[in-house]
C-alpha positions in Angstrom: -146.6 -186.3 89.4 -149.6 -184.0 89.4 -152.5 -185.5 87.3 -153.9 -182.0 86.7 -151.9 -179.7 84.5 -152.2 -176.4 82.8 -150.8 -176.3 79.3 -149.7 -173.0 77.7 -149.2 -172.6 73.9 -146.2 -170.3 73.4 -147.0 -170.0 69.7 -150.5 -168.8 70.6 -149.0 -166.1 72.8 -146.7 -165.0 69.9 -149.6 -165.0 67.5 -151.8 -162.9 69.7 -148.9 -160.4 70.2 -148.6 -160.2 66.4 -152.3 -159.3 66.2 -151.6 -156.4 68.6 -148.6 -155.2 66.6 -150.4 -155.5 63.3 -153.1 -153.1 64.6 -150.9 -150.5 66.4 -148.0 -150.3 64.0 -145.0 -148.5 65.5 -146.8 -147.8 68.8 -144.9 -149.2 71.9 -146.5 -152.4 73.4 -146.7 -152.7 77.2 -147.6 -156.4 77.7 -149.6 -156.7 80.8 -148.5 -159.8 82.8 -150.0 -159.1 86.2 -151.8 -161.8 88.2 -149.2 -164.5 87.2 -149.8 -163.5 83.5 -153.5 -164.0 83.9 -152.9 -167.4 85.3 -150.5 -168.5 82.5 -147.2 -168.3 84.5 -145.5 -164.9 84.5 -141.8 -165.7 83.9 -142.2 -167.9 80.8 -144.9 -165.7 79.4 -143.0 -162.5 79.9 -139.9 -164.0 78.2 -142.0 -165.2 75.3 -143.8 -161.9 74.8 -140.5 -159.9 75.0 -138.8 -162.1 72.5 -141.8 -161.7 70.2 -141.6 -157.9 70.3 -143.2 -156.5 73.4 -141.3 -153.4 74.5 -142.2 -153.3 78.2 -144.1 -155.3 80.8 -146.9 -154.2 83.1 -147.5 -155.7 86.5 -149.8 -154.8 89.4 -147.5 -154.9 92.4 -143.9 -154.4 93.5 -143.8 -158.2 94.3 -144.7 -159.1 90.8 -142.0 -156.9 89.4 -139.5 -158.3 91.9 -140.3 -161.9 90.6 -139.5 -160.9 87.1 -136.2 -159.2 88.1 -135.2 -162.2 90.1 -135.8 -164.3 87.0 -133.2 -162.1 85.2 -135.7 -160.1 83.1 -134.2 -156.6 82.5 -136.9 -155.0 80.3 -138.7 -151.9 81.5 -141.4 -152.9 84.0 -144.3 -150.6 84.9 -146.0 -151.1 88.3 -149.6 -150.2 87.5 -151.5 -150.4 90.8 -149.6 -147.9 92.9 -147.0 -148.1 95.6 -146.6 -147.4 99.4 -143.9 -145.4 101.0 -142.1 -148.4 102.3 -141.8 -149.7 98.7 -139.6 -146.9 97.4 -136.2 -148.3 98.3 -136.8 -151.7 96.8 -138.5 -150.3 93.8 -135.5 -148.2 93.0 -133.1 -151.1 93.7 -135.0 -153.2 91.2 -135.3 -150.4 88.6 -139.0 -150.6 88.4 -141.1 -147.7 87.2 -144.1 -146.7 89.4 -147.5 -145.4 88.4 -148.4 -142.5 90.7 -152.1 -142.0 91.0 -152.4 -139.0 93.3 -150.6 -135.8 94.4 -149.8 -137.4 97.7 -148.2 -140.3 95.9 -146.1 -137.9 93.8 -144.9 -135.9 96.8 -144.2 -139.2 98.7 -142.1 -140.5 95.8 -140.3 -137.2 95.5 -139.4 -137.2 99.2 -138.7 -140.9 99.8 -136.5 -141.6 96.7 -132.9 -142.4 97.6 -130.2 -140.3 96.0 -129.6 -141.4 92.4 -127.4 -140.2 89.5 -130.6 -139.5 87.6 -134.3 -138.7 88.6 -136.6 -141.7 89.1 -138.8 -142.2 86.0 -142.5 -142.3 86.9 -145.9 -142.4 85.2 -148.8 -140.3 86.4 -152.3 -141.7 86.3 -155.3 -139.4 85.6 -158.9 -140.4 86.2 -160.9 -139.7 83.1 -164.1 -141.4 84.2 -163.3 -144.7 85.9 -163.5 -143.2 89.4 -160.8 -145.5 90.6 -157.0 -144.7 90.9 -155.9 -141.5 89.4 -155.7 -137.7 89.7 -158.9 -135.8 89.0 -158.8 -133.2 86.3 -158.6 -130.4 88.9 -155.8 -132.1 90.8 -153.9 -132.6 87.6 -154.3 -129.0 86.6 -153.2 -127.9 90.1 -150.2 -130.1 89.7 -149.2 -128.4 86.5 -149.1 -125.1 88.4 -146.8 -126.6 91.0 -143.1 -127.3 91.1 -142.2 -130.7 89.8 -140.1 -132.7 92.3 -136.5 -132.7 91.0 -135.9 -136.3 92.1 -138.6 -137.5 89.6 -138.8 -137.6 85.8 -142.2 -137.8 84.1 -141.9 -140.6 81.7 -145.6 -141.2 81.0 -149.2 -140.1 81.5 -151.9 -142.7 81.6 -155.5 -143.4 82.2 -157.8 -146.4 82.1 -161.0 -147.0 80.1 -164.0 -148.2 82.1 -166.2 -149.3 79.2 -164.1 -150.0 76.1 -165.8 -153.4 75.9 -169.4 -152.0 76.1 -171.6 -152.1 73.0 -172.1 -148.4 73.1 -169.0 -146.3 72.3 -170.0 -143.0 73.9 -168.4 -143.6 77.3 -165.0 -144.6 75.9 -165.0 -141.8 73.4 -165.8 -139.3 76.2 -162.9 -140.6 78.2 -160.5 -140.3 75.2 -161.6 -136.7 74.8 -160.9 -136.0 78.4 -157.5 -137.6 78.1 -156.6 -135.6 75.1 -157.7 -132.4 76.9 -155.3 -133.2 79.8 -152.4 -133.9 77.4 -153.1 -130.5 75.8 -153.1 -128.9 79.2 -149.7 -130.5 80.1 -148.2 -129.3 76.8 -149.5 -125.8 77.4 -148.0 -125.8 80.9 -144.6 -126.9 79.5 -144.7 -130.3 81.1 -143.3 -132.7 78.6 -145.1 -136.1 78.4 -142.8 -138.6 76.5 -145.4 -141.4 76.5 -149.2 -141.2 76.8 -151.2 -144.4 77.1 -154.8 -145.4 77.8 -155.7 -148.4 75.5 -156.5 -151.8 76.9 -157.3 -154.9 74.8 -160.8 -153.8 73.9 -159.7 -150.3 72.9 -156.9 -151.8 70.8 -159.6 -153.7 68.9 -162.2 -151.0 68.7 -160.7 -147.5 69.0 -157.6 -146.7 66.9 -157.7 -143.1 68.3 -156.8 -144.6 71.7 -153.3 -145.8 70.7 -151.3 -142.6 71.5 -147.7 -143.6 72.2 -148.2 -146.9 74.0 -150.9 -149.6 74.3 -151.5 -152.0 77.2 -152.8 -155.3 75.9 -153.8 -157.8 78.6 -156.6 -160.3 78.0 -156.1 -160.4 74.2 -152.6 -161.6 74.6 -154.0 -164.8 76.2 -156.6 -165.3 73.4 -159.8 -163.7 74.7 -161.7 -160.5 74.3 -164.8 -159.0 76.0 -167.5 -157.1 74.2 -168.5 -156.7 70.5 -165.1 -157.7 69.1 -165.5 -161.3 68.3 -164.0 -161.0 64.8 -160.5 -160.6 66.3 -158.1 -163.4 65.2 -157.0 -164.6 68.7 -155.9 -168.0 69.9 -156.6 -169.1 73.5 -153.2 -170.0 74.9 -154.3 -172.1 78.0 -155.7 -175.6 78.3 -156.5 -177.2 81.6 -156.5 -181.0 81.8 -156.9 -183.7 84.5 -157.5 -187.5 84.6 -160.3 -189.5 86.0 -159.3 -190.9 89.4 -162.3 -193.3 90.0 -165.3 -194.6 88.1 -168.3 -195.8 90.1 -171.8 -197.1 89.3 -174.6 -195.9 91.5 -178.3 -196.5 91.5 -181.2 -194.1 91.1 -181.9 -191.8 94.1 -178.3 -191.5 95.1 -177.3 -188.1 96.6 -173.9 -186.8 95.3 -171.2 -184.8 97.1 -171.7 -182.4 100.0 -175.2 -181.6 100.9 -176.7 -183.9 98.3 -177.6 -181.0 96.0 -177.7 -183.5 93.1 -179.6 -186.8 93.3 -179.4 -189.4 90.5 -182.6 -189.9 88.7 -181.5 -193.2 87.1 -178.7 -195.7 87.5 -175.6 -193.7 86.7 -171.9 -193.8 86.0 -170.0 -191.2 88.0 -166.4 -190.2 87.5 -164.3 -188.4 90.1 -161.8 -185.9 89.1 -158.8 -184.8 91.3 -159.5 -181.1 91.0 -161.5 -178.6 93.0 -161.9 -175.1 94.2 -158.4 -175.1 95.8 -157.1 -175.4 92.2 -159.3 -172.5 91.1 -162.0 -174.7 89.7 -164.9 -172.6 91.1 -167.5 -174.0 93.4 -169.9 -171.9 91.4 -169.6 -174.5 88.7 -171.4 -177.0 90.9 -174.4 -178.6 89.0 -173.8 -176.1 86.2 -170.5 -176.7 84.4 -169.4 -179.3 82.0 -166.2 -181.3 81.3 -164.9 -182.9 78.1 -164.4 -186.7 78.3 -164.0 -188.8 75.2 -164.8 -185.8 73.0 -168.1 -185.2 74.7 -169.3 -182.6 77.2 -170.6 -184.3 80.4 -172.1 -182.5 83.4 -170.7 -181.7 86.8 -173.0 -183.2 89.4 -173.1 -182.2 93.1 -171.0 -179.6 94.8 -167.4 -179.1 93.7 -165.1 -179.9 96.7 -161.8 -178.4 97.7 -159.8 -181.1 95.8 -162.4 -183.2 94.0 -165.2 -182.9 91.4 -167.8 -185.5 90.3 -169.1 -185.7 86.8 -171.9 -187.8 85.3 -170.2 -190.0 82.6 -173.2 -192.2 82.0 -173.2 -191.5 78.3 -169.7 -193.0 78.0 -169.9 -196.8 78.4 -166.2 -197.3 78.1 -165.0 -194.6 80.5 -162.1 -195.7 82.7 -159.9 -194.4 85.5 -156.9 -192.5 83.9 -159.0 -191.2 81.0 -158.3 -187.5 80.1 -160.8 -184.9 81.2 -160.5 -181.4 79.8 -161.7 -178.6 82.0 -160.8 -175.8 79.6 -159.5 -176.3 76.1 -160.1 -178.6 73.2 -160.7 -182.4 73.0 -161.3 -183.7 69.5 -163.9 -181.5 67.9 -165.3 -180.3 71.2 -164.1 -177.3 73.2 -164.7 -175.5 76.4 -163.4 -171.9 76.6 -162.8 -169.5 79.4 -165.9 -167.7 78.2 -168.0 -170.9 78.7 -166.7 -171.3 82.2 -167.4 -167.7 82.9 -171.0 -167.9 81.7 -171.6 -171.0 83.8 -170.5 -169.2 87.0 -171.8 -165.7 86.2 -168.4 -164.0 85.9 -165.9 -163.0 83.2 -163.1 -164.8 81.5 -160.5 -162.7 83.3 -161.5 -164.2 86.7 -161.6 -167.7 85.3 -158.0 -167.5 84.1 -156.6 -165.6 87.0 -158.1 -167.9 89.7 -156.3 -171.0 88.4 -154.2 -172.0 91.3 -150.4 -171.6 91.3 -150.2 -175.1 92.9 -151.0 -176.6 89.4 -147.9 -177.1 87.2 -147.7 -175.1 84.0 -146.3 -176.9 80.9 -145.2 -174.7 78.0 -145.6 -176.1 74.5 -144.7 -175.3 71.0 -147.4 -176.2 68.5 
């Protein structure tokens, strides 16, 4: 039995989805479950969100969509990060909907699609200021003047906001204005756009004008939000726990772990945890992060190893092997959040959650 587990609260996921639905009303919800549902476990999370009212799912890759189909999930699935020519046959077989980010991708999909009784539904992605995937304004307008491939059916037009979580709103508002302009151009050219979508989690919380026909919540479904939106009523769904493997007493002046980057300044009680960077517990937390033991936050000392981490438990006189250690989550009145872990390693909560290794078992709980 693995002593390190990741616990997922299904009721927290449902609560967070209700927060989305309460804001967007009748707008369709595309629940983003890419990257193993942000580290939470894609199949149980996808089923929970669909049962709670999500209309579609969003994944990054064909393989992620395939995993959901093989689990028996039949809901519409949007493949957000583009496809390659060799993906087309399997994509159609699995009834996945691709996002096409360029004219070349559109022409490829039109040519490579196998014969079907109906055209393949696709979403076009336009670049409104992210400078990542997507058609430029000029490319999109040129496309409107061209013949649309008869083997494809335009189901949606989308873009992505680069700075919806920034304190200033000007960048996001400028992107929304460009998106509306492109929608107007499509309408004027006679190209029907059944569904337009651009809103991510931060936009759902800050910019009601971004809702259009669909929204794409990701991070907020898992209980977190970036930027000046802390008033949102969200519940972190994930807790990460392990147990102390060994307790040892060492004297002053004792180097700890690889390279001796930490040296004890006094006689100390060290506790060794069976978790490391192979589990997604970042090496950047070395000598910076904290862990909850006995309801208290104690420091990580020395370098985090591939499979082991050392903490200084000197303030806990009764600490024993087998005691629970919480890496992320709540223990008594104390808590460590993904935002805390992100601050300690100079990153964002997205990365903290997504990098938790699939080798760790996920346990799904009802509160």
